[in-house]
C-alpha positions as semicolon CSV with decimal commas, in nm:
position;residue;x (nm);y (nm);z (nm)
1;M;-0,650;-1,775;-1,017
2;L;-0,387;-1,559;-0,846
3;E;-0,070;-1,512;-1,049
4;L;0,164;-1,532;-0,746
5;R;0,405;-1,279;-0,893
6;P;0,771;-1,352;-0,814
7;I;0,907;-1,017;-0,688
8;C;0,815;-0,700;-0,503
9;E;0,719;-0,450;-0,772
10;N;0,884;-0,169;-0,577
11;C;1,219;-0,301;-0,449
12;G;1,261;-0,625;-0,646
13;K;1,280;-0,854;-0,342
14;A;1,215;-1,219;-0,431
15;L;0,866;-1,333;-0,328
16;P;0,840;-1,705;-0,403
17;P;0,497;-1,871;-0,392
18;N;0,542;-1,960;-0,023
19;A;0,652;-1,611;0,087
20;T;0,471;-1,508;0,404
21;D;0,560;-1,142;0,355
22;A;0,400;-1,099;0,010
23;M;0,121;-0,842;-0,002
24;I;-0,125;-0,778;-0,285
25;C;-0,396;-0,529;-0,375
26;S;-0,721;-0,634;-0,543
27;F;-0,552;-0,606;-0,884
28;E;-0,269;-0,837;-0,768
29;C;-0,006;-0,566;-0,759
30;T;0,254;-0,741;-0,546
31;Y;0,486;-0,593;-0,284
32;C;0,689;-0,715;0,011
33;A;0,548;-0,628;0,352
34;V;0,823;-0,370;0,412
35;C;0,728;-0,175;0,098
36;A;0,351;-0,225;0,130
37;T;0,322;-0,115;0,491
38;G;0,621;0,116;0,522
39;V;0,727;0,282;0,198
40;L;0,377;0,280;0,045
41;A;0,181;0,325;0,372
42;N;-0,083;0,066;0,269
43;V;-0,173;0,262;-0,046
44;C;-0,120;0,082;-0,378
45;P;0,060;0,324;-0,611
46;N;-0,126;0,178;-0,909
47;C;-0,488;0,187;-0,788
48;G;-0,502;0,360;-0,448
49;G;-0,638;0,050;-0,275
50;G;-0,496;-0,122;0,030
51;F;-0,295;-0,441;0,069
52;E;-0,365;-0,785;0,216
53;H;-0,134;-1,078;0,271
54;R;-0,113;-1,293;-0,040
55;P;-0,239;-1,647;0,023
56;I;-0,005;-1,941;-0,021
57;R;-0,104;-2,203;-0,275
58;P;-0,070;-2,555;-0,129
59;V;0,205;-2,781;-0,255
60;T;0,023;-3,092;-0,131
61;D;-0,278;-3,224;-0,322
62;W;-0,530;-3,207;-0,039
63;K;-0,828;-3,196;-0,276
64;G;-0,893;-3,204;-0,649
65;G;-0,543;-3,133;-0,777
66;N;-0,545;-2,773;-0,651
67;T;-0,170;-2,747;-0,604
68;L;0,117;-2,524;-0,695
69;A;0,240;-2,794;-0,933
70;N;-0,087;-2,787;-1,127
71;Y;-0,131;-2,409;-1,103
72;P;0,222;-2,267;-1,096
73;A;0,323;-1,913;-1,015
74;V;0,401;-1,677;-1,302
75;T;0,766;-1,615;-1,382
76;A;0,731;-1,274;-1,549
77;R;0,884;-1,007;-1,328
78;K;0,714;-0,667;-1,291
79;L;0,955;-0,419;-1,141
80;R;0,802;-0,075;-1,141
81;P;0,921;0,125;-0,840
82;A;0,674;0,382;-0,718
83;D;0,743;0,743;-0,811
84;Q;0,775;0,882;-0,459
85;A;0,640;1,230;-0,541
86;A;0,338;1,093;-0,728
87;H;0,277;0,838;-0,454
88;A;0,290;1,104;-0,183
89;A;0,022;1,299;-0,370
90;L;-0,195;0,987;-0,405
91;A;-0,147;0,892;-0,040
92;A;-0,249;1,245;0,062
93;R;-0,570;1,214;-0,142
94;V;-0,673;0,894;0,037
95;A;-0,537;0,993;0,379
96;G;-0,768;0,905;0,665
97;R;-0,976;0,662;0,458
98;R;-0,962;0,293;0,536
99;P;-0,896;0,073;0,230
100;E;-1,256;-0,052;0,241
101;D;-1,380;0,310;0,219
102;R;-1,165;0,418;-0,074
């Protein structure tokens, strides 16, 4: 079950469960689209993977109780801005490789 983390880990922007600009890597590191695609250049500073849009958990019970009310987002905030020098070195190592080829 996705945690639906509440903020961008880089800039601290609020990313509520229905945010359409929330991006995640396969380890659920969470960033806003501006940080994920711009500042981080689609390279997760924690794992080197790429980002995808985070899905939105339904608020309406369309089937089987699978709703935000029954499976709420986490409230713990993880703010850990990327070290720009370290991230530049990581991005250089994966440069030219698509996320699926990393």
